[in-house]
C-alpha positions as semicolon CSV with decimal commas, in nm:
position;residue;x (nm);y (nm);z (nm)
1;X;-3,992;1,818;0,299
2;X;-3,674;1,650;0,202
3;X;-3,393;1,836;0,084
4;X;-3,125;1,676;-0,175
5;X;-2,758;1,742;-0,012
6;X;-2,493;1,674;-0,293
7;X;-2,100;1,639;-0,142
8;X;-1,875;1,788;-0,433
9;X;-1,527;1,877;-0,437
10;X;-1,376;2,171;-0,715
11;X;-1,218;1,993;-1,037
12;X;-1,374;1,645;-1,030
13;X;-1,565;1,590;-1,305
14;X;-1,753;1,309;-1,236
15;X;-1,942;1,585;-0,940
16;X;-1,990;1,848;-1,212
17;X;-2,152;1,611;-1,465
18;X;-2,408;1,508;-1,199
19;X;-2,463;1,859;-1,107
20;X;-2,562;1,888;-1,503
21;X;-2,778;1,602;-1,466
22;X;-2,941;1,701;-1,164
23;X;-3,021;2,094;-1,339
24;X;-3,132;1,900;-1,632
25;X;-3,378;1,710;-1,452
26;X;-3,500;2,014;-1,254
27;X;-3,397;1,911;-0,936
28;X;-3,297;2,140;-0,634
29;X;-2,977;2,088;-0,408
30;X;-2,768;2,180;-0,173
31;X;-2,392;2,164;-0,214
32;X;-2,107;2,127;0,024
33;X;-1,807;2,086;-0,112
34;X;-1,609;1,835;0,104
35;X;-1,273;2,069;0,090
36;X;-1,472;2,352;0,279
37;X;-1,665;2,144;0,489
38;X;-1,393;1,898;0,626
39;X;-1,556;1,793;0,963
40;X;-1,917;1,702;0,782
41;X;-1,729;1,505;0,538
42;X;-1,505;1,305;0,789
43;X;-1,815;1,246;0,963
44;X;-2,018;1,108;0,666
45;X;-1,674;0,892;0,605
46;X;-1,598;0,724;0,935
47;X;-1,987;0,629;0,897
48;X;-1,980;0,489;0,582
49;X;-1,628;0,374;0,500
50;X;-1,615;0,530;0,179
51;X;-1,486;0,828;0,024
52;X;-1,647;0,860;-0,307
53;X;-1,768;1,161;-0,490
54;X;-2,030;1,289;-0,593
55;X;-2,220;1,176;-0,261
56;X;-2,541;1,238;-0,250
57;X;-2,765;1,261;0,130
58;X;-3,150;1,319;0,070
59;X;-3,269;1,519;0,424
60;X;-3,614;1,435;0,540
61;X;-3,578;1,732;0,768
62;X;-3,916;1,622;0,890
63;X;-3,758;1,377;1,103
64;X;-3,404;1,460;1,090
65;X;-3,286;1,173;0,923
66;X;-3,205;1,081;0,513
67;X;-3,033;0,835;0,307
68;X;-2,698;0,808;0,137
69;X;-2,627;0,750;-0,214
70;X;-2,275;0,707;-0,264
71;X;-2,072;0,562;-0,618
72;X;-1,939;0,183;-0,517
73;X;-2,147;0,167;-0,193
74;X;-2,491;0,155;-0,267
75;X;-2,492;0,254;-0,644
76;X;-2,307;0,217;-0,976
77;X;-2,368;0,424;-1,178
78;X;-2,492;0,802;-1,212
79;X;-2,828;0,720;-1,363
80;X;-2,872;0,446;-1,090
81;X;-2,786;0,732;-0,801
82;X;-3,068;0,956;-1,003
83;X;-3,333;0,661;-0,966
84;X;-3,272;0,642;-0,603
85;X;-3,291;1,011;-0,562
86;X;-3,620;1,043;-0,714
87;X;-3,763;0,747;-0,556
88;X;-3,641;0,885;-0,200
89;X;-3,820;1,244;-0,268
């Protein structure tokens, strides 16, 4: 089983818009506010040397591993991020 983990922050319009896209597509996700989970977010930022939001991590619960998608790092648009999410579920 795979889980969409969505990293957001309050007041971020890009985050709100992407949550709306996921809901419209019927994709469930676990949301992590970076202000409420600073240790987890800092670990991600250290690993990828970027801190753009929203960020998606697709966790594969079988192997305890996953795939990151972050604007400006490996995707450029919300549509591209959605496409990559669907390809990796």
